[in-house]
C-alpha positions, 0 to 999 in steps of 0.5 A, spaced: 500 499 500 503 506 497 502 511 503 506 516 505 507 516 513 511 520 517 517 518 522 515 518 529 517 523 533 519 522 541 520 527 547 525 525 553 526 530 559 532 534 559 534 534 566 534 527 568 538 524 574 541 517 575 536 512 578 529 516 577 524 514 573 522 519 567 517 520 562 518 518 554 513 521 549 512 518 542 507 521 536 506 517 530 502 520 525 500 513 522 493 512 519 489 506 522 483 503 519 479 497 521 477 495 514 470 496 516 465 499 512 458 500 508 459 498 502 452 498 498 448 502 503 441 502 499 440 494 498 444 490 503 446 495 509 451 491 512 458 492 514 464 488 511 471 489 509 470 495 505 478 498 505 485 495 507 486 494 514 492 498 516 494 499 524 500 499 528 501 492 530 507 492 535 511 498 539 518 495 541 522 499 546 529 499 547 534 502 552 541 501 550 541 494 546 536 491 551 528 490 549 525 493 555 518 493 553 513 490 547 506 493 546 501 489 542 496 492 539 489 491 535 485 494 529 481 499 535 487 503 535 486 510 534 489 515 528 496 518 529 497 515 537 501 519 542 504 513 546 506 516 554 510 511 558 516 511 563 523 508 564 527 508 570 534 511 568 539 506 570 544 508 565 546 514 559 544 510 553 539 511 547 532 510 547 529 507 541 522 505 539 520 501 533 513 501 530 511 495 526 504 495 522 500 489 520 504 490 513 510 489 516 513 496 515 518 499 520 519 506 523 523 507 528 525 513 532 531 514 538 532 519 543 539 520 548 538 519 556 543 524 559 544 525 566 544 532 569 
């Protein structure tokens, strides 16, 4: 499916202290379609697969080289979601978030954790 999806964007706080819990926000402008719709509203008004299904299936979170969280989603996810989660600052290392949609396409964003 040829569609233009912008890469995700990440925000991490600037004043992170070692050992504290910090917040990560990731916005991803990705359309989400369940695929259900009314094809013929006049003769047979029932829902069926009107358009191709498109949604974010997985979100993987890496802190340094370690996978620290995996989110599995369904087609019920909203368009252009904003994800917020917390991590504990145990080391200065990059946080990488990888998105994989139901068609297997991948997008990623990275932010650095630096202690204040």
